[in-house]
Each structure stands twice: as structure tokens, then as C-alpha cells.
N, C-alpha and C positions, 0 to 999 in steps of 0.2 A: 503495501499501498504506499503509496507516493506522499512524502510527508507535507502536510499542508501550509503553506507561505504565509507568514504572516503580513498583516497589510503594513502598508509605507505608509508610515506615520508623517514622514517629513512630505512625501508628495500629496498626500493629503493635507496638509497643512499650507503647501505653496499652490493648490487650487482653491482653498479657502481664501487665501490671502487674494488671490488673483480676483476670486469672484467679487470678494469687499472691496478691492479698487475699482471694477467695474461698476458697481453696484454704485459705490457714491459719487464717481465721476458723471454718471448716468443722470442722477440725481440731482446734482448740482446744476446739469447742463437744462432738466426741463424745470424744475420749480425752484430755481436758485440757490445759494448757501443757507440762507436763513431759514428757509423751509424745510431742508434737508437734515434729517434727524439720524440717530444712531440708529432708533427703532425700526424707521423706512430704509434703511442700508442695510441692516440685519435683514428684513422681511426680502428684500429684493436680490440680496445675496443667496437667499436661502440656509443661513446659519443665525444662531442663538444670539443675544444681545451680548451674553457672558464671552461669547468667544471674541467680537470685537473687541470688550474692555481688557480681556486678557492680553491683547497686542498694544493697543492705544490707550490711550488716558482720556483722549477726547475727539470728539467730531471734526474738528481744524487739524489735529493728528493723521487721522484716517485720511483725510481730503489730500495735505499736504501730500504722505507718502505715494498716494494715488496720483498725482502730479508728478512727482517726480520718477515716478516708475514709467509714466506715460512720454514725458518730456525723454528720459533715457531712451526708453525704447523707440522713438521718434528720431532721436539725433543718431542712433547707431543706422537705424535702416537709411537715413540720408547721408551718414558718412562712410557705409561700408565699401569697400573697394572689391578686388576682384578677390582679394584674400578672407573678405569676408569681417575683416575687423576694422571698427570704428576708425576714421580720422583720427588724430588728436589735436585738440586745440585748433588756431587758426592756422592755414598753410603760410610757410614763409617761401616764396617762390625767389623774393629780390624784388617783387615788385608790390609795394604798398598799397596802389591803387586797387590793383588786379585782385588782389589777395582780400581787400576788407568790402568790393564788392561782391566778393563770392559770399562771404559770409552774411552781409546783409542780406542778399537775396536769400539766401537761405532761411533768413530770420523772419523775410517777407512772406515766404513758403508758410513757416509753423506759423505766426500769426494769421494767417489766411485760412488756414486747416481747420474746418468745423470741429473734428475731436476734440483738438487745443485750445480753439477761441472761446468758446462757453468756460471752460474750468479756468483758463488765465484770466479771462474779464473778472468771473466769481471772485478770485481770492483777489486779484490788484484791489478789486471795490471792498470787499471786505477787512482787506489788510489796512486800508486807508481809516477805517473806525476802530477797528479792534487791533491795538498797537503788537501786542503781543504774536499775532498771527501775521501783522504785516513784517516785524521781524524776521522771522522765521522764514519768511517767502524769501527776506532779501537774504538773509543768509545761506540758506539751505539752497536756494536757486539760482538767483541773480548773480551775487557775488563769485562765485566761483567762474560762470559765463563772462564776466566783468573782468577778472583776471587775466582771460585769454586776450583779450583786447592789450590789456596794460602789458604783457609780454608781447605782444607782436609791437606794438610803439615803441617800446625800449629796444628791442630788434632793428627799430627802423632809425630810431636814434643813434644807435653805433655805427650803423651804414651812413650815417649823413642823410638820411632821407627827411627828417625830422629835426627841426631845430633842437639844440641841446638845452633850452631853457622852459621848453612845453613840459609841463606835469599831464603824464600820460593818461592818470585818474580823469582830470578834468578833460583831455581831450576826447576821451569816447565817448563823453557826454555830448559831443557835439554829432556823432554819429547816433548814438542809441536814443538821444533824446527826440529831436525831431520824429523819428518812427514811431516812435511809442504814443506822441502827440498824436499824431494823425490816428492811430489806429485806435485809442482812446476815444477821440472825439468824432472817430467815422465821419467826418467831412467831405474826403476824398479820398479817392482810391490809394490803396497801398502797392505799391505797383514794385516791378524791379526797375521799372525806368527812374522811381524817385529814388529808391535805394543808390542808386547809380551817379545820382546828380547829388545828395548827400554826401557821398563820399569825395566828390570832384571839388565841391565847396568847402568841405573840411579840412582836405588834405594841401587843398589851395592855401590855405593859411596856416597850416602847419609845416610847411617848407621852408627848408633856408632861404633868407632872402638873399638876392644877387644882386 
């Protein structure tokens, strides 16, 4: 008689976590952050409330983890090359303008992606009134991404493509700020052409004066 195989608890936990992530993202998209509840997430995911509270202390923590997982998978899908490995950071081809345009175009695509747009807007809006959630959103998601720009701009400074007196942390805001402003207000389309113009305008002001 063949031995009975024990259930794989880690695989079951992974399935439950993914179901909870998917449920949280779906609910915040459908009803908004404030009307999303732990009870609703549990019911949608087909798990008990106690399962959620065993892994996360709050609704905000669930949604943050769910969004980070979603953003990570989207970045891997967008950055994977022939080897299947995600491309690390911002490329450094030696052409700062081309590298920044490539990354800003990818950001435009992410912001326009329906799967990412609704939870991003929900977290951004709630983070304005919930200081703890806003700080977590910045620390866990935004700061790691912005650090990539700082690294690339510092490399450009060392190569002589950016003035030595430029603060990379402020300079990156010239790139990200206009993009997020247009996305938040939804007054005009967010396009690749607009991303390209931002880079051209910003880098023109960062380049060494001749």
C-alpha cells in the first residue's frame, strides 16, 4: 500500500495568500479603500478572518502587501529579457536621455494599466489622509524606485552628462513630478510622447552649461 502523501502546507499557504491579495485588490478597485473590509476580503478569498489576522495586522497591511506583490510581478513581466530574469534598475547605456525615456515610458504604461491604476489611486488618495499608510507606501514602494533614479543620475554626473552641483534627489522630481501630476488630475492623456518631452526638458536643464 502506497504511503499517503502529507498535504503541502506551504503550498496551501501560498495559495491562500495569493487569494487574499487578489481579493483585496479586486475589492479596493470595485468599492474603494474605505469600503473594503477584512470581512469582505476574507469572504472574497474564501478564507476565515483569523487567517488574515494571523499574517497581517490591518486592512492597510493586507493591501500594501498585495500591491507590492502585484507591482513586483508587473515589473518582472515588463523587464524580463531572454533569460527570463528581471532587468535590474534603470539601464545605463551611456545615453542618459534614452535611458530615462525608456523608464518613463514604462512608468506611463504601468500608470495606464487598469490592473494597477485603481489600487495605486486608492493607496495614493488614502495615504494623504492616513499618515501611517502614506509613510508605508512611500517607504516600501516609492523610495526603492526613486533610489534607482538617484543611482542613474549620479552615474551621469560621474560621466560628465549632468552638472556636479545638481542634487539627484531633487532632479528626479523634475521627471516624476509632472508625470504624477498629469496622472492624478487626469486633465490630459498620459502618453509616451509626454514622457519623452519631460525627459528632454529636464535633462536640458541638468546638462553642463557650455
